[in-house]
C-alpha positions in Angstrom: 17.0 -8.2 24.5 18.4 -11.4 23.1 21.5 -11.1 21.0 21.3 -10.6 17.3 24.6 -11.7 15.9 26.1 -10.4 12.8 23.2 -8.2 11.6 25.3 -5.2 11.3 28.1 -6.9 9.4 25.7 -8.6 7.1 24.3 -5.2 6.0 27.6 -3.3 6.2 27.6 -0.3 4.0 24.0 -0.4 3.0 21.6 2.4 3.7 19.3 1.8 6.6 15.6 1.0 5.8 13.7 4.1 5.1 10.1 5.2 4.3 9.3 3.9 0.8 9.2 6.5 -2.0 7.9 6.1 -5.6 10.4 5.0 -8.2 10.8 7.8 -10.7 10.2 7.3 -14.4 13.6 6.9 -16.0 15.4 6.3 -12.7 18.5 4.2 -13.2 18.8 1.2 -10.9 21.6 -1.4 -11.2 20.9 -4.7 -9.4 24.0 -6.6 -8.2 23.4 -10.3 -7.9 20.4 -10.1 -10.3 20.3 -13.8 -10.8 18.9 -14.4 -7.3 15.3 -15.0 -6.5 14.7 -11.7 -4.7 17.1 -9.4 -6.7 15.6 -10.6 -9.9 12.1 -9.6 -8.7 13.4 -6.2 -7.6 14.7 -5.7 -11.2 11.5 -6.7 -12.8 9.3 -4.6 -10.5 11.5 -1.6 -10.9 11.2 -1.9 -14.6 7.5 -2.2 -14.4 7.4 1.0 -12.5 9.4 2.8 -15.3 13.0 2.6 -14.1 15.9 1.9 -16.4 17.2 -1.3 -15.0 20.5 -3.2 -15.5 22.0 -6.1 -13.5 25.0 -8.4 -13.1 25.7 -11.7 -11.5 28.9 -13.7 -11.7 27.0 -16.9 -11.2 25.7 -16.6 -14.8 22.2 -17.4 -15.9 19.9 -18.9 -13.3 16.3 -20.1 -13.3 15.4 -16.5 -12.4 17.1 -14.6 -15.2 14.9 -15.6 -18.3 12.1 -13.1 -17.5 14.7 -10.3 -17.0 16.2 -10.9 -20.4 12.7 -11.2 -21.9 11.8 -7.8 -20.4 14.9 -6.3 -22.1 17.0 -5.8 -18.9 20.7 -6.0 -19.7 22.6 -8.4 -17.6 26.4 -8.9 -17.3 27.9 -12.1 -15.9 30.7 -10.5 -13.9 31.2 -7.8 -11.3 32.8 -4.6 -12.7 33.2 -1.2 -11.4 32.2 0.2 -14.8 28.7 -0.7 -13.9 28.9 2.3 -11.6 31.5 4.6 -13.2 30.2 4.6 -16.8 27.8 7.3 -17.9 25.1 7.8 -17.3 25.7 6.5 -13.8 23.1 4.6 -11.8 21.0 6.5 -9.3 21.4 3.7 -6.9 22.7 0.1 -6.6 20.4 -2.6 -5.2 22.3 -5.5 -3.6 21.8 -8.5 -1.4 23.0 -8.1 2.2 24.9 -11.4 1.9 27.2 -9.8 -0.6 28.3 -7.1 1.9 29.2 -9.9 4.3 31.2 -12.3 2.0 32.6 -9.7 -0.4 32.7 -6.3 1.3 35.4 -5.0 -1.1 33.4 -6.0 -4.2 34.5 -3.6 -7.0 31.0 -2.3 -7.6 30.3 -1.7 -4.0 33.6 0.1 -3.6 33.0 2.2 -6.7 29.5 3.2 -5.5 30.9 4.3 -2.1 33.6 6.3 -3.9 31.1 7.9 -6.2 28.4 8.5 -3.5 26.0 6.3 -5.3 23.5 5.0 -2.7 23.7 1.3 -1.8 20.4 -0.2 -0.8 19.1 -3.7 -0.2 17.0 -5.0 -3.0 14.0 -5.2 -0.6 14.0 -1.4 -0.5 13.4 -1.4 -4.3 10.5 -3.7 -4.0 9.0 -1.6 -1.2 9.4 1.5 -3.4 7.7 -0.4 -6.3 4.8 -1.0 -4.0 4.1 2.6 -3.2 0.4 3.4 -3.8 -0.7 -0.2 -3.4 -2.1 -2.1 -0.4 1.1 -3.9 0.9 0.5 -7.5 2.1 3.6 -8.9 3.9 3.8 -12.8 4.4 6.3 -13.5 7.1 7.4 -16.5 9.2 10.2 -18.9 9.7 8.5 -21.5 7.5 5.9 -21.3 4.8 6.4 -17.8 3.4 6.8 -18.7 -0.3 3.9 -21.2 -0.5 1.6 -18.9 1.5 2.5 -15.8 -0.5 2.2 -17.6 -3.8 -1.1 -19.2 -2.8 -2.5 -15.8 -1.8 -1.4 -14.4 -5.2 -3.2 -17.2 -6.9 -6.4 -16.8 -4.9 -6.4 -13.0 -5.6 -5.8 -13.6 -9.4 -8.6 -16.2 -9.5 -10.9 -13.7 -7.7 -10.2 -11.1 -10.4 -8.2 -8.7 -8.1 -5.1 -8.8 -10.3 -2.3 -8.3 -7.6 1.3 -7.3 -7.9 3.7 -9.6 -6.1 7.2 -10.7 -5.0 7.4 -14.3 -4.0 10.7 -16.0 -3.1 10.0 -19.0 -5.3 9.1 -19.2 -9.0 5.5 -18.5 -9.8 4.4 -20.7 -12.7 2.9 -19.3 -16.0 0.5 -17.7 -16.4 0.4 -16.6 -12.9 3.6 -14.6 -13.3 3.3 -14.1 -17.0 4.6 -16.1 -20.0 7.7 -17.3 -18.1 8.1 -18.5 -14.5 9.2 -15.6 -12.3 9.3 -14.3 -8.8 7.6 -11.1 -9.6 4.1 -10.3 -10.9 2.7 -6.9 -12.0 -1.0 -6.3 -12.0 -3.5 -3.5 -12.1 -5.2 -4.4 -8.8 -4.7 -2.7 -5.4 -2.9 -5.5 -3.6 0.8 -6.0 -3.6 1.9 -9.2 -1.9 5.5 -9.5 -0.7 7.3 -12.4 0.9 8.8 -10.7 4.0 12.1 -12.4 5.2 13.3 -11.8 8.7 17.0 -12.6 8.0 19.1 -9.6 9.2 16.1 -7.3 9.0 15.5 -8.0 5.3 11.8 -7.2 5.9 12.5 -3.8 7.5 11.6 -1.7 4.4 8.1 -3.3 4.3 5.2 -1.6 6.2 2.3 -3.9 5.4 -1.3 -3.0 5.8 -2.1 -6.7 6.0 0.5 -9.1 7.5 0.5 -12.9 7.7 2.7 -14.6 10.3 2.9 -18.4 9.7 5.5 -19.5 12.4 8.3 -18.2 14.5 11.3 -20.4 15.7 15.0 -20.2 15.8 16.8 -20.2 12.5 19.7 -18.3 10.9 22.2 -18.8 13.9 24.7 -16.6 12.1 22.3 -13.7 12.8 20.0 -14.7 15.6 21.7 -15.8 18.9 18.6 -17.6 20.1 14.9 -18.2 19.7 14.1 -15.0 21.7 16.0 -13.0 19.2 13.8 -14.3 16.4 10.6 -13.4 18.5 12.0 -9.9 19.1 12.6 -9.4 15.4 9.1 -10.2 14.4 7.6 -8.1 17.3 9.7 -5.1 16.3 8.7 -5.4 12.6 4.9 -5.6 13.4 5.2 -2.7 15.9 6.7 -0.5 13.2 3.9 -1.5 10.9 1.5 -0.5 13.7 3.0 2.9 13.9 3.1 3.6 10.2 -0.2 2.1 9.1 -3.6 3.5 10.2 -5.1 0.2 11.1 -3.0 -2.9 10.1 -4.4 -6.4 10.1 -2.4 -9.4 11.2 -3.4 -12.9 10.3 -1.5 -15.1 12.8 -1.2 -18.8 13.1 -1.7 -19.1 16.9 -1.2 -22.8 16.7 2.4 -22.1 16.5 4.0 -21.4 19.9 6.4 -18.8 18.6 3.6 -16.9 16.9 1.6 -17.1 20.1 4.5 -15.5 22.0 4.7 -12.7 19.4 1.1 -12.0 20.0 1.6 -11.8 23.7 4.0 -9.0 23.0 1.5 -7.1 20.9 -1.1 -6.5 23.6 -1.0 -2.8 22.9 -0.9 -3.1 19.2 -3.5 -0.9 17.5 -4.2 -3.1 14.6 -6.7 -6.0 14.2 -5.5 -9.6 15.0 -7.1 -12.4 13.0 -6.1 -15.5 15.0 -6.0 -18.8 13.0 -5.2 -22.4 13.9 -5.9 -26.0 13.0 -8.6 -27.4 15.3 -6.3 -30.1 16.8 -3.5 -27.6 17.4 -3.1 -25.8 20.8 -3.0 -22.0 20.8 0.5 -22.1 21.8 -0.1 -20.5 25.2 -1.7 -17.4 23.6 -4.3 -16.0 26.0 -6.1 -13.8 23.5 -9.6 -14.1 22.2 -11.1 -17.1 20.4 -9.5 -17.7 17.1 -11.2 -16.1 14.2 -10.4 -18.9 11.8 -10.4 -22.6 12.8 -9.4 -25.3 10.2 -10.2 -28.9 10.5 -8.5 -31.6 8.3 -11.4 -33.8 7.2 -9.3 -36.1 4.9 -5.7 -36.5 3.9 -4.7 -38.8 1.1 -2.4 -39.1 -2.0 -4.5 -36.7 -4.0 -4.5 -33.9 -1.4 -6.2 -32.6 1.7 -9.8 -31.8 2.4 -10.0 -28.8 4.8 -13.0 -27.2 6.6 -12.6 -23.6 7.7 -15.0 -21.9 10.2 -15.1 -18.6 11.7 -17.2 -15.3 12.1 -16.2 -14.2 8.6 -17.4 -17.4 7.1 -21.1 -18.0 8.0 -21.8 -21.7 7.5 -18.1 -22.4 7.1 -16.1 -23.2 4.0 -14.9 -26.5 2.6 -11.9 -26.8 0.2 -10.2 -29.7 -1.4 -6.5 -28.7 -1.4 -4.1 -30.1 -4.0 -1.2 -29.6 -1.6 -0.3 -32.2 1.1 0.7 -31.9 4.7 -0.5 -30.3 7.9 1.8 -27.4 7.3 0.0 -26.6 4.1 -3.4 -26.8 5.8 -2.0 -24.3 8.3 -0.7 -22.2 5.4 -4.2 -22.3 3.8 -5.6 -20.6 6.9 -3.2 -17.7 6.6 -4.1 -17.4 2.9 -7.8 -17.4 3.8 -7.4 -14.7 6.5 -5.5 -12.4 4.2 -7.8 -13.0 1.3 -11.0 -12.3 3.3 -9.4 -9.1 4.6 -8.8 -8.0 1.0 -12.4 -8.5 0.0 -12.3 -12.0 -1.6 -15.7 -13.7 -1.3 -16.0 -17.1 0.4 -16.9 -18.8 -2.8 -14.0 -17.4 -4.6 -11.7 -18.2 -1.7 -12.8 -21.9 -1.7 -12.2 -22.1 -5.5 -8.8 -20.4 -5.2 -7.6 -22.6 -2.3 -8.6 -25.7 -4.2 -7.0 -24.8 -7.6 -3.5 -23.9 -6.4 -0.8 -26.4 -7.5 2.1 -24.9 -5.7 5.2 -22.8 -6.4 8.6 -23.8 -7.6 10.8 -26.0 -5.3 8.0 -26.5 -2.8 7.1 -30.2 -3.0 7.6 -30.0 -6.7 7.2 -33.2 -8.5 10.1 -33.3 -11.0 9.5 -36.6 -12.8 9.4 -40.4 -12.6 11.5 -43.0 -14.3 12.2 -46.7 -13.8 9.4 -46.6 -11.2 11.2 -44.0 -9.1 9.4 -40.6 -8.4 11.5 -37.5 -7.7 10.4 -34.4 -5.7 12.3 -31.2 -5.1 11.8 -28.9 -2.1 13.5 -25.9 -0.4 13.4 -27.3 3.1 16.6 -26.6 5.0 15.5 -26.5 8.6 14.6 -29.5 10.8 11.0 -28.5 11.2 10.6 -27.9 7.5 12.2 -31.3 6.7 9.9 -33.1 9.2 6.8 -31.6 7.7 7.9 -32.2 4.1 8.8 -35.8 4.8 5.3 -36.2 6.3 3.7 -34.7 3.2 5.7 -37.1 0.9 4.4 -40.1 2.9 0.9 -38.7 2.3 1.5 -38.2 -1.4 3.4 -41.5 -1.9 2.1 -44.1 0.5 3.8 -47.4 0.6 7.0 -46.1 -1.1 10.6 -46.3 0.3 11.3 -42.6 1.0 14.8 -41.2 0.4 15.7 -37.9 2.2 18.4 -36.3 0.0 19.6 -33.1 1.7 22.1 -30.4 0.7 22.7 -28.6 4.1 22.4 -24.8 3.7 25.3 -23.0 5.5 27.8 -24.5 7.9 26.5 -22.3 10.8 23.0 -23.7 10.6 24.2 -27.3 10.1 26.6 -27.2 13.1 24.1 -25.4 15.4 21.3 -27.8 14.7 23.2 -31.0 13.9 21.3 -33.2 16.3 17.9 -31.9 15.2 18.8 -32.5 11.6 20.0 -36.0 12.3 16.9 -36.9 14.3 14.4 -35.8 11.6 16.4 -37.2 8.6 16.5 -40.5 10.4 12.7 -40.7 10.0 13.3 -41.4 6.3 13.9 -44.9 4.9 17.3 -43.9 3.4 19.4 -40.8 3.5 22.0 -39.0 1.3 23.7 -35.8 2.4 25.4 -33.7 -0.3 28.3 -31.3 0.5 27.2 -28.3 2.5 26.4 -25.1 0.6 28.4 -22.4 2.3 26.4 -19.4 1.0 27.5 -16.4 3.1 29.5 -18.6 5.5 33.2 -17.9 5.8 34.0 -20.6 8.3 33.6 -23.9 6.5 35.4 -26.1 9.1 32.8 -26.2 11.9 31.1 -29.3 10.5 30.7 -31.4 7.4 28.2 -33.4 5.3 29.9 -36.6 6.6 29.4 -35.5 10.2 25.7 -35.1 9.6 25.4 -38.4 7.7 27.2 -40.3 10.5 25.0 -38.6 13.2 21.9 -39.6 11.2 23.1 -43.2 10.8 23.6 -43.5 14.6 19.9 -42.6 15.2 18.6 -45.9 13.8 20.4 -49.3 13.4 20.8 -50.4 9.7 19.8 -47.0 8.3 21.6 -46.1 5.0 23.0 -42.6 5.5 25.9 -41.5 3.3 27.6 -38.4 2.1 28.4 -39.0 -1.6 30.0 -35.5 -2.3 29.0 -32.7 -4.6 25.5 -32.4 -5.9 26.6 -34.0 -9.2 28.3 -36.8 -7.3 25.2 -37.3 -5.1 22.8 -37.5 -8.1 25.1 -40.0 -9.8 25.4 -42.2 -6.6 21.6 -42.0 -6.2 21.0 -43.2 -9.8 22.8 -46.4 -9.0 21.1 -47.0 -5.6 17.4 -46.2 -6.1 15.0 -48.9 -7.2 11.5 -49.2 -8.5 8.9 -48.1 -5.9 11.2 -45.5 -4.3 10.3 -41.8 -3.8 13.3 -39.4 -3.6 12.8 -36.2 -1.8 15.6 -33.7 -2.6 15.8 -30.8 -0.1 18.1 -27.8 0.4 18.6 -24.2 -0.6 21.8 -24.0 -2.6 22.3 -26.1 -5.7 20.3 -29.1 -4.5 17.7 -28.6 -7.2 20.4 -29.9 -9.6 20.3 -33.3 -7.8 16.7 -33.7 -8.7 17.2 -32.5 -12.3 20.2 -34.8 -12.8 18.6 -37.8 -11.2 15.4 -37.4 -13.3 17.7 -37.3 -16.4 19.6 -40.4 -15.2 16.4 -42.3 -14.7 15.3 -41.4 -18.2 12.1 -39.7 -16.8 
């Protein structure tokens, strides 16, 4: 088996994934790092299930904390062992695996170990909140948030009222009165974004799974592409053992997904193969795809997609508000899962066409002085390539700025050439300081190294590294001109570049 690097250390001290069990009424759960996208969802969903929830985050308020405060969940803005030792003590601590890697001696973690209070990843809390529901897991290297949020929207529009965790903010009223990464509904379906990093998706045993893509990412955990393939195969095989007859909706136009399916020949579930009509099946030698999508038109207002397959007699035509081939492929994953959950073709077409997107996924932030600003979470060469192509569809004729805050030193160093190549396809480039995240080694590369490598790809290309996100926004404000489109990308604090630039432009 290919090497999986660092997985044990990333989850050091956390209980292994277990079979989900119902959250007890009145159970006390403290969420460490509650300001994060996933941890905040765990806190909300546990509260919906009747737990007494508290949380803390030394980073202070975040875009994800307002719904927690509105729900009456007490939050502290510092780590403190008293969160564990005070009475009544929590029944368990929910934490992010990254914390166990970057701060293994965290006072709350140490106090929990000393007091025998269970330490579990926040994903386990979400899996427990889903007990009794039909679990739908959306996985893949790219497209998880958009696909899971889109599926939630389709189910809501079809009247199925799902529960959900999505790794990006769902807009009101989809998530409730405030943007949130969690949704509680009375329906049977529970949609979760299932992340492969260090086995984050291990607690989930979905009855319906969607696999959007599979390629090498997270070099601090996965030694190579094969390790990523192994991870997806192992997860799906576990679901096949624990669920009576699981359904997998797989984008076989992606070569990595096709390789995963080749490894699932003895899988006892049902495979719904999907692909765009002009995309090869990636070497998969299985049966004819059950869903085939054809892009009929792509312009500044969206994409017209036709979907055909045995489950859609006569086919289906939808006018998508989202741009890009990657989103057309995501729509096929949404369609396959929605049909499996009982959504009618008419409701599916309406839901596909009325979805505006989720937070930080090609999100239009504003326009000022003739400059339009978008924000996106893209932080992998493939995602950046597809997002740049989508911006050119949405904003034809504009000069396109690629503004990128690299996410982790490991990823940037391992994929420096690939990042440089794809960023150089923009008309101008700015690289903010690298967001270290869980990285301890901050000397393996730099923003300047990436900017210089990008500049070398094309003569005369503007490619600079202005500094922090604040410095980058200020520099851009003096460089952009009317007619430009600025695409800000990254996973750390890059969203601040977009916000500050919009302010500076007076948008």
